[in-house]
C-alpha positions in Angstrom: 10.5 -0.1 4.0 11.5 3.7 2.3 10.1 7.0 4.1 7.6 7.7 1.1 6.0 4.6 1.4 5.3 4.3 5.2 4.3 7.7 5.5 1.7 6.8 2.9 0.8 3.4 5.1 0.4 5.6 7.5 -2.0 8.3 5.8 -3.9 5.3 4.7 -4.3 3.9 8.2 -5.0 6.9 9.2 -8.0 8.0 6.8 -9.1 4.4 7.6 -9.6 5.1 10.7 -12.3 8.7 9.4 -13.8 6.6 7.7 -14.2 3.9 9.6 -16.4 6.4 12.7 -18.1 7.6 9.4 -16.5 10.6 8.6 -17.0 10.8 4.8 -13.9 11.7 2.6 -14.5 14.8 -0.1 -11.0 15.2 -2.7 -11.5 18.2 -4.5 -14.5 18.3 -4.3 -15.4 14.6 -5.1 -16.5 11.7 -2.2 -12.6 10.0 -2.3 -12.1 7.1 -0.5 -9.0 6.6 1.6 -6.8 4.7 -1.0 -8.1 7.3 -3.9 -6.2 10.7 -1.1 -4.1 8.3 -0.3 -3.2 7.3 -4.2 -3.2 11.0 -5.3 -0.8 11.8 -2.7 1.8 9.0 -4.1 1.7 9.9 -7.5 1.4 13.9 -6.9 4.7 15.9 -9.2 3.6 19.9 -7.9 1.3 19.6 -6.4 0.0 18.9 -2.3 -3.3 18.8 -1.0 -4.4 21.4 2.1 -6.7 19.4 4.6 -10.0 20.8 5.9 -11.7 19.3 8.2 -15.8 20.5 8.7 -17.2 19.7 11.9 -20.7 19.6 13.0 -22.6 21.6 15.6 -21.0 20.1 18.5 -17.0 20.2 16.8 -16.5 17.1 16.0 -14.9 16.2 13.0 -18.5 15.7 10.7 -16.6 15.5 7.0 -12.6 15.5 5.6 -11.4 17.5 2.7 -8.7 17.6 0.4 -8.4 20.4 -1.8 -5.3 20.6 -4.3 -3.5 23.9 -4.1 -0.2 24.4 -6.9 2.9 24.7 -6.3 4.6 27.6 -8.0 8.6 28.3 -7.9 
């Protein structure tokens, strides 16, 4: 297995765990599944995604957001 493929499989597994615990995920403001987010990471070119953890009043992760950030050369 290539390094990149393992990285995306690991990302999918990690995000699936968040989903299993009922944590909602968004990508660029839209609700997204672990598969959609991992796929977007796989096909990116000059774009990366920044994670933003939204916490509830007790400090637990309530939502996980991925926002597109352009890489300037």
